Every structure is written in C-alpha cells, then in structure tokens.
C-alpha positions as CSV (number, residue, x, y, z in Angstrom):
1,M,0.0,-28.8,-20.0
2,K,3.5,-27.4,-20.6
3,E,5.5,-25.5,-18.0
4,A,5.5,-22.6,-20.5
5,V,1.8,-22.1,-20.0
6,F,2.3,-21.9,-16.2
7,T,5.2,-19.5,-16.6
8,S,3.0,-17.2,-18.8
9,E,0.2,-17.3,-16.2
10,L,2.8,-16.5,-13.5
11,M,4.3,-13.5,-15.5
12,R,0.7,-12.1,-16.0
13,S,0.1,-12.6,-12.3
14,L,3.3,-10.8,-11.2
15,R,2.7,-7.8,-13.5
16,V,-1.0,-7.4,-12.7
17,Q,-0.1,-7.3,-9.0
18,G,2.6,-4.6,-9.3
19,F,5.8,-6.6,-9.8
20,W,8.4,-5.7,-12.4
21,A,9.2,-9.1,-14.0
22,Y,11.3,-10.5,-16.8
23,K,11.2,-14.1,-18.1
24,I,14.7,-15.2,-19.0
25,P,14.4,-16.9,-22.4
26,D,15.4,-20.6,-22.6
27,S,18.4,-21.2,-24.8
28,P,17.4,-22.9,-28.0
29,I,18.8,-26.4,-28.1
30,T,18.8,-27.9,-31.5
31,Q,21.2,-30.2,-33.3
32,G,22.5,-27.2,-35.3
33,V,23.3,-25.3,-32.1
34,L,25.0,-28.4,-30.6
35,E,27.2,-28.7,-33.7
36,V,28.5,-25.1,-33.4
37,T,29.0,-25.0,-29.6
38,R,29.7,-27.5,-26.8
39,F,27.4,-26.0,-24.3
40,T,24.4,-23.8,-23.8
41,A,24.5,-21.0,-21.3
42,A,23.4,-21.9,-17.8
43,K,20.3,-20.0,-16.8
44,P,20.1,-18.7,-13.2
45,C,16.4,-19.1,-13.0
46,D,13.2,-18.6,-15.0
47,V,12.1,-15.2,-13.8
48,V,13.8,-12.2,-12.3
49,A,11.3,-9.9,-10.6
50,C,11.3,-6.8,-8.3
51,Y,8.7,-5.6,-5.9
52,D,9.1,-2.4,-3.7
53,G,12.9,-2.4,-4.4
54,Q,13.3,-6.1,-3.4
55,T,15.0,-8.4,-5.9
56,V,13.3,-11.8,-6.4
57,L,14.5,-14.8,-8.3
58,I,11.8,-17.4,-9.3
59,E,12.4,-20.9,-10.6
60,C,9.3,-22.4,-12.1
61,K,8.6,-26.1,-11.9
62,Q,5.6,-28.1,-12.8
63,L,4.6,-31.6,-11.8
64,K,1.8,-33.5,-13.7
65,K,1.2,-35.9,-10.9
66,W,1.7,-36.1,-7.2
67,K,5.2,-37.2,-6.6
68,A,8.3,-36.4,-4.6
69,F,10.0,-33.1,-5.4
70,G,13.8,-32.7,-4.9
71,L,17.1,-31.4,-6.2
72,K,16.8,-33.8,-9.2
73,H,14.3,-31.3,-10.5
74,I,16.7,-28.3,-10.2
75,R,19.9,-27.7,-12.1
76,D,23.1,-27.1,-10.2
77,S,23.4,-23.6,-11.7
78,Q,19.9,-22.8,-10.5
79,V,20.8,-24.0,-7.0
80,K,23.9,-21.8,-7.0
81,H,22.1,-18.6,-8.2
82,L,19.1,-19.1,-5.8
83,T,21.5,-19.5,-2.9
84,D,23.7,-16.6,-4.0
85,V,20.8,-14.2,-4.2
86,I,19.7,-15.2,-0.7
87,A,23.2,-14.6,0.6
88,S,23.2,-11.1,-1.0
89,G,19.9,-10.1,0.7
90,G,17.5,-10.9,-2.1
91,K,14.7,-13.4,-2.2
92,A,14.5,-16.6,-4.1
93,Y,11.6,-19.0,-4.6
94,I,10.6,-22.2,-6.3
95,F,7.1,-21.8,-7.7
96,L,5.9,-25.3,-8.0
97,N,2.7,-25.8,-10.1
98,I,0.9,-29.1,-9.6
99,R,-1.3,-29.5,-12.6
100,I,-3.1,-32.8,-13.1
101,N,-5.6,-33.1,-16.0
102,A,-7.5,-36.0,-14.5
103,S,-10.5,-36.3,-12.3
104,P,-10.5,-34.6,-10.0
105,R,-8.6,-31.8,-11.8
106,V,-5.7,-30.3,-9.8
107,D,-4.1,-26.8,-10.4
108,R,-2.2,-25.7,-7.3
109,L,0.6,-23.3,-6.8
110,I,3.0,-24.1,-4.0
111,I,5.6,-21.4,-3.2
112,L,8.8,-22.7,-1.6
113,D,11.0,-20.0,-0.1
114,W,14.6,-21.0,-1.0
115,A,15.9,-19.5,2.3
116,K,13.8,-22.1,4.1
117,W,13.6,-25.0,1.7
118,G,17.0,-24.8,-0.1
119,K,19.0,-26.6,2.7
120,R,16.3,-29.1,3.3
121,L,16.1,-30.0,-0.4
122,Q,19.9,-30.6,-0.4
123,L,19.3,-33.2,2.4
124,E,16.1,-34.9,1.3
125,T,13.2,-34.7,-1.2
126,I,9.7,-33.5,-0.2
127,K,7.4,-36.5,-0.3
128,A,4.2,-36.3,-2.3
129,K,2.0,-36.5,0.9
130,D,4.0,-33.6,2.4
131,L,3.5,-31.5,-0.8
132,K,-0.2,-32.1,-0.6
133,A,-0.2,-30.7,2.9
134,L,1.6,-27.5,2.1
135,Q,-0.3,-24.2,1.6
136,S,-1.2,-23.5,-1.9
137,F,-2.3,-20.3,-3.6
138,G,-5.5,-19.9,-5.5
139,T,-6.3,-18.3,-8.7
140,L,-8.2,-15.1,-9.6
141,R,-9.5,-13.8,-12.9
142,H,-8.2,-10.6,-14.5
143,N,-9.6,-9.4,-17.8
144,G,-11.0,-12.9,-18.3
145,K,-7.6,-14.6,-17.8
146,K,-6.3,-16.7,-14.9
147,I,-3.8,-15.2,-12.5
148,Y,-2.4,-16.5,-9.2
149,D,-3.2,-14.6,-6.0
150,L,0.3,-13.4,-5.0
151,S,-0.8,-11.1,-2.2
152,F,1.0,-13.3,0.3
153,L,4.3,-12.7,-1.5
154,K,3.7,-8.9,-1.9
155,N,3.0,-8.7,1.9
156,K,6.1,-10.7,2.7
157,L,8.3,-8.5,0.5
158,G,6.7,-5.3,1.6
159,D,7.2,-6.1,5.3
160,R,11.0,-6.5,4.9
161,W,11.7,-3.2,6.6
162,L,9.8,-4.3,9.8
163,A,12.3,-7.0,10.8
C-alpha cells in the first residue's frame, strides 16, 4: 500500500472532523526535470492544517513492517520546518501509519507530537517494540469510507487556551 493512500485517508479524516487541511503536492521528479534543474524544492511537510485557529504541520510516514523509526525517515528540511513551527507556537506531528498486509493484518496510526518526540528522534531511533507499545488511533467509517478517529487531536488543539 502506498503512502499516498494513507495520506488520502488522512486528508478525508481531517476534513470530516472539522479541520481545514491542504496536502502539499510532491514535486515531480523525472529525468526531464532533473535535466532542466539541479534541485527540486524542499517540502516543509505533507499536510498543513488548521483547527480552531491553531496551525498544524503534519508529516506522513508509512512503514510496511515493524521496524525502528528515526530521523533517517525524515528529510532535514522537514525536521527544520517541524521544529520552526513549534518554536513559533504552532503544532507539528508525525503521523506514522503501520500498514502490514500479512496475517494478522495491521493498520495502525501512531501520532508523534514533534514537540515531545523531535529531540528524542535526534538522539535515538524508536525501536519496533517501543512503537508497538505506543497508543494508536482507530478507524471509523464515514459515507462508507475509512477515516481515522482524530478526536484526541481535536481535543488537544481545542484545549490550548486552558494552559
């Protein structure tokens, strides 16, 4: 299963649950593009969203087997932008989808808050056994299509004024 399928499910989930969300398109990388230019634009993240006035950056990642997750999965430009948005008062997350098409089938969403996990990921990877132990978020059905239950995230963003 491609990460694009997960990202589409995530976009549907965000919109159904009241977020404004925009998927930043990937730069096309073809031989023709590489012949014309020396680089492709660095993308800050996969999704920019907003809920109740709070800016949210989301970087989507997908693993197809249980393995360690670390900075090798994240580009330097993404680390910079996730860190910068936290410093400016926004929120930033890694939405890690573990999707294994074997028996037993696995489809889990793990949300890593960059404010908490960013520094740790710069020091070490998260081992597979530790990923398995993290809270994951379930799926719902909306108009016959799968969406992720993001009520946790909505509550977290909505409570920002209570701190």
